[in-house]
C-alpha positions in Angstrom: -18.5 -1.2 -20.1 -18.9 0.4 -16.7 -17.8 4.1 -16.7 -15.3 4.6 -13.8 -16.5 7.9 -12.4 -18.2 6.5 -9.3 -15.5 4.0 -8.8 -12.8 6.6 -9.0 -14.6 8.7 -6.3 -14.4 5.6 -4.1 -10.9 4.4 -4.9 -8.9 7.4 -6.0 -10.0 9.4 -3.0 -7.5 7.2 -1.1 -4.4 8.4 -3.0 -3.7 12.1 -2.4 -0.8 14.0 -0.9 1.1 17.1 -0.2 3.7 17.8 2.5 4.3 19.8 5.7 7.0 20.9 8.0 9.0 18.8 10.5 7.3 18.0 13.8 8.6 16.1 16.8 6.3 14.9 19.5 7.9 13.7 22.8 4.6 12.6 24.4 3.9 9.0 25.3 1.7 6.9 23.0 -1.7 8.1 24.3 -3.7 7.4 21.2 -7.4 6.7 21.3 -8.2 3.2 22.8 -11.4 1.4 21.8 -13.2 -1.4 23.7 -14.3 -4.9 22.5 -18.0 -4.0 22.2 -17.3 -1.2 19.8 -19.0 -2.2 16.5 -17.8 0.8 14.4 -15.5 0.0 11.5 -11.8 0.4 12.1 -12.0 2.8 9.2 -14.3 3.0 6.2 -11.1 2.9 4.1 -8.1 0.8 5.1 -5.4 1.9 2.6 -2.2 0.3 4.0 -1.2 -2.5 6.4 1.9 -3.7 8.1 3.0 -6.2 10.9 5.9 -4.9 12.9 8.8 -6.8 14.5 6.9 -7.1 17.8 3.8 -8.6 16.1 1.6 -5.5 16.3 -0.6 -4.9 13.3 -0.8 -1.4 11.8 -3.6 -0.2 9.5 -3.3 3.1 7.6 -6.7 4.8 7.2 -8.2 7.5 5.0 -8.7 10.2 7.6 -8.4 8.6 11.1 -4.6 8.3 11.1 -3.0 4.9 11.7 -4.6 2.2 13.9 -2.4 -0.3 15.9 -3.7 -3.6 17.1 -1.5 -5.0 19.8 -2.4 -8.7 20.3 -0.5 -8.9 23.6 -2.1 -5.9 25.3 -5.3 -7.1 27.1 -7.8 -4.5 28.3 -9.1 -4.7 31.8 -12.6 -5.5 30.4 -11.1 -8.2 28.2 -10.4 -8.3 24.5 -7.5 -6.7 22.7 -6.2 -3.2 22.5 -6.8 -1.1 19.4 -5.1 2.3 19.4 -5.3 5.2 17.0 -2.5 7.7 16.3 -3.4 10.9 14.4 -2.1 14.4 13.9 -2.9 15.2 17.5 -0.4 12.6 18.5 2.3 13.7 16.0 1.5 12.3 12.6 1.9 14.8 9.8 -1.5 13.9 8.3 -4.4 11.5 9.0 -4.3 9.7 5.6 -1.7 7.0 5.9 -1.1 5.4 2.5 2.1 3.5 3.1 4.0 1.9 6.0 7.6 0.6 6.1 9.9 -0.5 8.9 13.6 -0.1 9.3 16.2 -2.4 11.0 15.9 -0.5 14.3 12.1 -1.1 14.4 11.2 2.5 13.5 8.1 2.9 11.3 7.9 5.2 8.4 4.4 6.4 7.5 3.7 7.7 4.1 0.8 10.1 4.4 -1.3 12.5 2.5 1.0 15.3 3.5 4.5 13.8 3.7 6.4 11.1 5.7 6.4 10.7 9.5 9.0 8.6 11.3 7.7 6.9 14.4 10.0 5.7 17.2 8.1 3.9 19.9 10.9 4.5 22.3 11.6 0.8 22.8 14.6 0.5 20.5 16.2 3.7 22.0 15.4 2.8 25.6 13.3 5.8 26.0 9.8 5.8 27.6 8.6 8.5 25.2 7.5 7.9 21.6 8.6 10.4 19.0 7.1 11.4 15.7 9.4 13.2 13.2 7.8 14.5 10.0 9.3 15.4 6.6 7.7 17.6 4.0 8.8 20.2 1.4 11.0 22.0 3.8 12.9 18.7 4.2 13.1 18.1 0.5 9.9 16.0 0.1 7.3 17.7 -2.2 4.4 16.1 -4.1 1.4 14.0 -3.4 0.7 10.4 -2.5 3.7 9.4 -0.4 4.8 5.8 -0.6 7.7 4.5 1.4 10.3 1.7 1.0 13.1 0.6 3.3 15.5 -1.5 1.2 17.7 -4.3 2.5 20.7 -2.0 2.9 18.6 0.3 5.1 18.0 3.0 2.5 14.7 4.9 2.8 12.9 5.7 -0.4 9.8 7.9 -0.9 7.7 8.2 -4.0 5.2 11.0 -4.7 3.5 12.7 -7.6 6.7 14.8 -7.8 8.9 11.7 -8.3 11.3 9.6 -6.3 13.3 10.7 -3.3 15.9 9.2 -1.0 16.6 9.9 2.7 20.1 11.3 3.1 21.5 13.2 6.1 18.1 13.8 7.7 16.4 15.1 4.6 15.0 13.8 1.3 16.9 14.4 -1.9 15.6 13.8 -5.5 16.4 10.6 -7.2 16.1 11.4 -10.9 14.3 8.9 -13.1 14.7 8.8 -16.9 11.8 10.4 -18.7 10.2 8.2 -21.5 9.2 9.4 -24.9 5.8 8.2 -26.0 3.9 9.1 -29.2 0.8 9.2 -27.1 0.9 9.6 -23.3 -2.1 8.3 -21.3 -2.3 8.3 -17.5 -4.6 7.9 -14.5 -3.9 10.9 -12.2 -0.5 12.6 -12.8 2.1 11.6 -15.4 5.2 10.2 -13.6 3.4 9.8 -10.2 5.0 7.0 -8.2 2.3 4.4 -7.4 4.6 1.8 -5.9 8.1 1.1 -4.8 9.4 -2.5 -4.5 12.7 -4.3 -4.0 13.0 -7.8 -5.5 15.0 -10.8 -4.3 18.0 -9.7 -6.4 18.1 -6.2 -4.8 16.7 -4.4 -7.8 14.4 -1.5 -7.0 11.2 -1.2 -9.1 9.1 1.9 -9.6 5.5 1.6 -10.6 4.6 4.8 -12.4 1.6 6.6 -13.7 1.7 6.8 -17.5 5.4 5.8 -17.6 5.2 2.1 -17.1 7.5 0.3 -14.7 11.2 1.0 -14.1 13.8 -1.4 -12.8 16.9 0.0 -11.2 19.9 -2.3 -10.6 22.0 0.2 -8.8 23.7 1.6 -11.9 21.2 1.6 -14.7 17.5 1.6 -15.5 15.3 -0.7 -17.6 11.8 0.4 -18.6 8.8 -1.9 -19.3 5.7 -0.6 -21.0 2.6 -1.9 -22.8 4.7 -2.7 -25.8 6.7 -5.2 -23.7 3.6 -6.8 -22.2 2.1 -4.6 -19.4 -1.6 -4.3 -19.4 -1.3 -0.5 -19.1 1.4 2.0 -18.5 -0.2 2.9 -15.2 1.5 0.5 -12.9 -0.1 0.6 -9.4 1.5 -2.4 -7.7 4.5 -4.7 -8.1 5.4 -8.0 -6.3 7.5 -11.1 -6.7 6.5 -14.8 -6.4 8.4 -17.7 -5.0 9.9 -18.5 -8.5 11.3 -15.0 -8.9 8.6 -13.9 -11.4 7.7 -10.2 -11.1 4.0 -9.4 -11.1 2.4 -6.1 -12.1 -1.0 -4.7 -11.3 -2.0 -2.0 -13.7 -5.0 0.3 -13.8 -7.1 2.1 -16.4 -6.3 5.5 -18.0 -8.5 8.5 -17.4 -6.5 11.1 -19.3 -6.6 12.6 -21.9 -9.6 10.3 -22.4 -10.8 7.2 -20.6 -9.3 3.9 -21.8 -10.6 0.6 -20.5 -7.2 -1.1 -19.9 -5.2 -2.3 -17.0 -5.0 -5.8 -15.4 -2.4 -8.3 -14.3 0.8 -9.3 -16.1 3.7 -11.6 -15.0 7.3 -11.2 -16.1 9.6 -14.2 -16.0 12.8 -12.3 -16.8 12.5 -12.6 -20.6 8.8 -12.3 -21.5 5.4 -11.3 -20.2 2.3 -13.4 -19.6 -1.2 -11.9 -19.4 -4.4 -13.7 -18.3 -7.3 -12.6 -20.5 -9.1 -15.9 -19.8 -9.6 -15.0 -16.1 -12.4 -12.6 -15.4 -11.3 -9.3 -14.0 -7.6 -9.7 -14.7 -7.7 -7.8 -18.0 -9.2 -4.3 -18.8 -9.7 -3.7 -15.1 -8.2 -1.8 -12.2 -5.7 -3.8 -10.2 -4.5 -1.5 -7.4 -2.9 -4.0 -5.1 -1.2 -7.4 -5.4 0.6 -9.2 -2.6 2.8 -12.2 -2.0 2.1 -14.3 1.2 4.7 -16.3 3.1 3.9 -19.4 1.1 4.7 -17.6 -2.2 1.1 -17.3 -3.3 0.1 -14.2 -5.2 -3.0 -12.4 -4.0 -4.7 -10.0 -6.5 -7.4 -7.5 -5.7 -9.6 -7.4 -8.8 -12.0 -4.4 -8.5 -15.7 -5.4 -8.8 -14.8 -9.1 -9.0 -13.0 -10.3 -5.9 -9.6 -11.5 -4.6 -7.7 -14.1 -6.7 -5.0 -16.4 -5.2 -2.4 -17.7 -7.6 -0.6 -20.8 -6.2 1.8 -21.2 -9.0 -0.5 -23.3 -11.1 -4.0 -21.8 -11.1 -6.1 -18.9 -9.9 -8.8 -19.3 -7.2 -11.4 -16.6 -6.8 -12.7 -15.6 -3.4 -15.6 -13.2 -3.4 -17.7 -14.1 -0.4 -17.9 -11.8 2.7 -20.1 -11.6 5.8 -20.8 -7.9 5.0 -21.6 -7.7 1.3 -23.1 -4.3 2.0 -19.6 -3.0 2.7 -17.9 -4.8 -0.3 -20.1 -4.0 -3.3 -17.1 -2.6 -5.3 -14.7 -5.2 -3.9 -12.0 -2.6 -3.9 -9.1 -4.0 -1.9 -6.6 -1.4 -0.8 -4.2 -3.3 1.4 -3.0 -6.8 2.3 -0.9 -8.1 5.2 -0.2 -11.6 6.5 0.7 -11.8 10.2 3.2 -14.2 11.8 0.4 -16.6 12.6 -0.4 -17.0 8.9 -3.7 -15.0 9.1 -4.4 -12.7 6.1 -5.9 -9.3 6.6 -7.5 -7.2 3.9 -8.2 -3.5 3.8 -11.3 -2.8 1.8 -13.1 0.2 0.6 -15.7 -0.5 3.3 -13.6 -1.7 6.3 -11.1 -4.2 7.6 -11.6 -7.9 6.8 -9.8 -11.1 7.8 -9.7 -14.2 5.5 -10.9 -17.3 7.2 -9.8 -19.7 4.4 -13.0 -19.4 2.4 -14.5 -16.0 2.9 -13.7 -12.5 4.3 -14.9 -11.7 7.8 -15.4 -8.1 8.8 -13.4 -7.0 11.8 -14.8 -4.0 13.6 -13.0 -1.9 16.3 -14.3 -4.5 18.8 -13.3 -7.5 16.7 -13.5 -10.4 16.1 -9.7 -10.1 16.3 -9.1 -13.8 16.9 
């Protein structure tokens, strides 16, 4: 058994939060622009990723704000445009752990210190971009902000202080039922919201620290725990496959003592399936799982690699062109762009999947 202390320093440093006051920035988007020959990493830690309605890719970093790659904006010297937006441009904080987009094309950034709403100015017809931030003064306390925009346009935020909904230009608490366990174990903070997810039926799922997973159908809650089939009660990630099965990525417990648990489980609506025969999918930290456009499930198995489930079997991918950057194989973010290319945020940098292995993408590329 490998003790998790060093790994926690690497992975858990990504998930912290607090909150600050509202801030609006009317300046144009003049973030830092980098050139194609720049071989520095986009960020040492890529902790969130999103493709917007215009085809731009956004990568949340652990300290450099959010990076936007615009595939249509050619630089004078050639290549593609990579732009960073940080607190100097209007973000509430430079650790961006979650990204969501609403129907009007506005982006909601969950950060270390709250939520920032970004309007590029395109949707409103304005030439100026605006950044509007929400923290404790606007009803959003706690650490580790995650954001979800549901299909009805509702905005949800999850932090170490619980779940909140955006109502009348502020966040209001959304009370979750509190479980009763004989023995409570957790990773960071009991009740912390690790993930927010909406399934194909419109149910909202909450992945919680120590409290399992909750499903909310609009009127009532259903809780799932280890007794039901989860690999641990620390649920870090939730997704759905093409058949409507719900997948859970769980992580180990550190408190009150270390427990080597966690892993992947799949719920078909009536029962759970675990995968103890697959290396790294049991008794391991699974921080992120993702469904691509073909319905495949991608699983980041710490210290092992990335698994792809095609509905019948798992395929492991563990080769990179920069093994020096991927020794822990800690995947923090996934996104598939409209061209079908898969991008992976590692503890180590940004990588793109070429069909067989992971290719490191620096600030200068290769972006294509």
